[in-house]
C-alpha positions as CSV (number, residue, x, y, z in Angstrom):
1,M,-9.4,17.3,4.4
2,T,-9.3,14.5,5.3
3,I,-6.4,11.8,5.2
4,K,-7.0,8.5,3.8
5,T,-4.8,5.8,5.4
6,K,-3.7,2.0,4.3
7,I,-2.2,-1.0,6.7
8,C,0.0,-3.1,4.9
9,G,1.3,-6.7,5.1
10,I,-2.2,-7.1,7.2
11,R,-1.4,-11.1,8.0
12,D,-4.4,-11.9,10.9
13,D,-7.9,-11.5,10.8
14,D,-7.5,-9.8,14.3
15,T,-5.3,-7.5,13.2
16,A,-7.0,-6.5,9.9
17,R,-10.7,-6.4,12.1
18,Q,-9.0,-3.5,14.6
19,A,-7.1,-1.5,11.5
20,I,-11.1,-2.0,10.0
21,D,-12.4,-0.8,13.3
22,D,-10.0,2.4,13.8
23,S,-11.1,3.8,10.5
24,A,-8.0,2.1,8.1
25,D,-9.6,2.6,4.6
26,M,-7.9,-0.4,2.5
27,L,-5.9,-3.1,4.4
28,G,-2.9,-4.5,2.3
29,F,-2.1,-7.8,1.8
30,I,1.3,-9.0,0.9
31,S,2.1,-12.1,-1.7
32,F,5.9,-12.1,-2.1
33,P,7.9,-15.0,-0.5
34,R,11.4,-13.1,0.3
35,S,9.4,-10.4,2.5
36,P,8.1,-10.9,6.8
37,R,4.6,-10.7,5.9
38,H,4.3,-12.7,2.9
39,L,0.9,-14.9,2.2
40,N,0.4,-17.3,0.0
41,I,-2.9,-17.5,-2.1
42,D,-4.8,-19.4,-0.1
43,Q,-3.8,-17.3,2.6
44,M,-4.6,-14.2,0.8
45,A,-8.2,-15.3,-0.5
46,Q,-9.7,-16.5,3.1
47,L,-8.3,-13.1,4.4
48,I,-9.8,-10.7,1.7
49,A,-12.7,-12.3,2.6
50,N,-12.9,-12.6,5.9
51,A,-11.8,-8.6,6.0
52,T,-15.4,-7.8,3.8
53,T,-18.0,-9.6,5.0
54,Y,-16.2,-7.3,8.1
55,A,-16.8,-4.2,6.8
56,L,-19.3,-5.0,5.3
57,H,-21.0,-5.5,9.0
58,K,-19.1,-2.5,10.3
59,G,-20.8,-0.8,7.1
60,R,-17.0,0.8,6.4
61,D,-16.0,1.2,3.4
62,V,-12.6,-0.6,3.2
63,K,-10.4,-1.7,0.0
64,C,-8.7,-5.0,0.0
65,V,-4.7,-4.7,-1.4
66,S,-3.4,-7.7,-3.3
67,V,0.4,-6.2,-2.9
68,L,2.7,-8.4,-6.1
69,V,5.9,-7.7,-7.1
70,D,6.9,-8.1,-10.8
71,P,3.6,-11.2,-10.7
72,D,3.9,-12.9,-13.8
73,D,0.1,-13.3,-15.6
74,T,-0.5,-17.1,-13.9
75,L,0.5,-15.4,-10.1
76,L,-2.8,-12.8,-11.3
77,E,-5.3,-15.2,-12.8
78,A,-5.1,-17.0,-9.6
79,I,-4.3,-14.0,-7.5
80,V,-7.7,-12.6,-9.1
81,T,-10.0,-15.3,-9.8
82,R,-9.2,-16.6,-6.2
83,A,-8.4,-14.0,-3.8
84,R,-11.0,-11.0,-6.0
85,P,-8.9,-8.0,-3.7
86,H,-10.7,-4.9,-4.3
87,L,-7.6,-3.5,-5.5
88,I,-3.5,-4.9,-6.7
89,Q,-0.7,-3.2,-5.9
90,L,2.6,-3.4,-8.3
91,H,5.5,-2.9,-6.5
92,G,8.1,-4.0,-8.2
93,H,9.7,-2.6,-12.0
94,E,6.9,-3.1,-14.0
95,T,7.4,-1.0,-17.2
96,L,4.4,1.4,-18.3
97,E,3.5,-1.8,-20.6
98,R,3.5,-5.1,-18.5
99,V,1.3,-2.0,-16.5
100,R,-1.2,-1.4,-19.1
101,H,-1.3,-5.0,-20.4
102,I,-2.5,-6.1,-16.9
103,R,-5.1,-3.8,-16.7
104,D,-6.4,-4.7,-19.8
105,R,-6.4,-8.3,-19.2
106,F,-6.9,-7.8,-15.3
107,K,-9.6,-5.5,-15.3
108,T,-8.7,-4.8,-11.7
109,P,-8.2,-1.1,-10.4
110,L,-3.9,-1.1,-10.0
111,I,-1.6,0.8,-7.9
112,K,1.9,1.1,-8.8
113,A,4.5,1.8,-6.7
114,I,7.1,4.7,-7.5
115,S,11.2,4.2,-6.1
116,V,11.9,8.1,-4.7
117,E,15.6,9.3,-4.6
118,S,15.1,12.6,-6.7
119,R,12.2,14.5,-7.7
120,A,13.1,13.4,-11.3
121,D,11.7,9.9,-10.2
122,V,8.4,12.0,-8.8
123,L,7.7,13.6,-12.3
124,N,8.6,10.8,-13.8
125,A,5.6,9.3,-12.5
126,A,3.1,10.5,-14.4
127,L,4.0,8.5,-16.8
128,Y,1.6,5.9,-15.6
129,E,-1.5,8.2,-14.6
130,S,-3.4,7.3,-17.9
131,V,-3.1,3.1,-16.8
132,V,-3.4,3.0,-12.5
133,D,-5.9,4.6,-10.4
134,H,-3.3,5.2,-7.7
135,L,0.0,5.9,-7.7
136,L,2.6,5.3,-4.4
137,F,5.1,6.9,-3.4
138,D,8.1,5.2,-1.5
139,A,11.6,5.2,-0.8
140,K,13.7,3.5,-2.2
141,P,15.1,1.2,-0.5
142,P,18.8,0.7,-0.1
143,K,21.1,-0.9,-3.0
144,D,21.9,-4.0,-0.6
145,A,18.0,-4.2,0.6
146,A,16.0,-8.4,0.1
147,L,12.8,-5.9,-0.8
148,P,11.7,-3.6,-3.1
149,G,9.4,-2.3,0.5
150,G,8.7,-2.3,4.1
151,V,11.9,-2.1,4.6
152,G,11.5,1.7,6.9
153,A,12.8,3.4,4.9
154,R,12.1,7.2,4.1
155,F,13.1,9.4,1.0
156,D,12.3,13.2,1.3
157,W,8.8,14.6,1.4
158,T,9.6,18.0,-0.2
159,L,9.8,16.4,-2.8
160,M,6.4,15.6,-3.3
161,E,5.5,19.2,-2.5
162,G,3.7,21.0,-6.1
163,Y,3.5,17.4,-7.2
164,P,1.3,17.4,-10.4
165,A,-1.1,14.3,-9.7
166,K,-4.3,13.7,-11.8
167,A,-4.2,10.4,-10.4
168,P,-4.7,9.7,-6.3
169,W,-1.9,8.6,-5.0
170,L,0.0,7.6,-1.0
171,L,2.6,8.4,0.6
172,A,4.5,5.9,2.0
173,G,8.1,4.7,3.0
174,G,9.4,4.8,6.6
175,L,5.9,6.1,8.4
176,T,5.4,6.4,11.5
177,P,2.7,7.4,14.2
178,W,5.4,10.5,15.2
179,N,6.4,11.6,11.5
180,V,2.7,11.2,9.8
181,A,2.1,14.8,10.6
182,E,5.2,16.2,9.7
183,A,4.8,13.8,6.4
184,V,1.2,14.8,5.5
185,S,2.9,18.9,6.4
186,Q,5.6,18.5,3.7
187,S,4.6,16.3,1.2
188,K,0.6,17.1,1.0
189,A,0.0,13.9,0.6
190,P,-3.6,13.0,0.1
191,M,-4.0,9.4,1.6
192,V,-0.4,7.3,3.6
193,D,0.1,3.9,3.8
194,V,2.3,2.6,6.5
195,S,3.7,-1.3,7.4
196,S,7.6,-1.8,9.5
197,G,6.1,1.5,11.1
198,V,3.2,-0.1,13.5
199,E,5.5,-3.6,14.0
200,R,7.2,-4.6,16.5
201,A,9.2,-6.8,15.0
202,P,9.3,-8.0,11.1
203,G,6.0,-9.0,10.4
204,L,4.7,-8.5,13.4
205,K,1.7,-5.8,13.9
206,D,1.2,-4.2,17.1
207,P,-1.8,-3.2,18.1
208,S,-1.5,0.0,20.1
209,L,1.0,1.0,16.8
210,I,-1.8,1.2,14.7
211,S,-4.0,2.7,16.9
212,Q,-2.3,5.4,17.4
213,F,-1.8,5.9,14.0
214,L,-4.5,6.4,12.8
215,K,-5.4,8.5,15.7
216,A,-2.2,10.5,14.5
217,V,-3.8,10.5,11.2
218,K,-7.0,11.8,12.2
219,A,-5.7,14.7,14.2
220,I,-4.2,15.9,10.5
């Protein structure tokens, strides 16, 4: 099985182009002011436009994802009309009803992030399967964390074993070039998402780590 990859928290064209060249399947662009990877809407729109053009030139089908945290409809309208992402990732505490509203109103494919601490968290994610295109399982952040993700925390990957998935899903949380093979082996994840694990500092992507991560996934 070919494992698909998402490089998240991209903030510049060079990083996006390198990830595309090195075979990433998805690129994540974050709009959340407390994140060191935050982009305003104009920045995100330009990066997504440039990445989409570059991927098409290279003959690659790479999906650009806007990552948002509990967005209101005003922000969503601006993201959809100006940034034009292929998918929107909801990485907050969005309820099932809220996700259904976003799907019905904005007509953009959705990824819903699920914070995992226990097997119950994994199984309860099934509630969202009918209203999203993908689920993303991330570690539940520490109680004092300022961010809902991207903090390098990981969860027990064996909690995903035997998960009866009806929607495609991604594994996130604490992945690195050195542990992604173990993570996939334990979780049986069909897709993986990395952000802080390919950075030299918060929000600063390391080109060599991105290449190492993508090569490690290819070797699985």
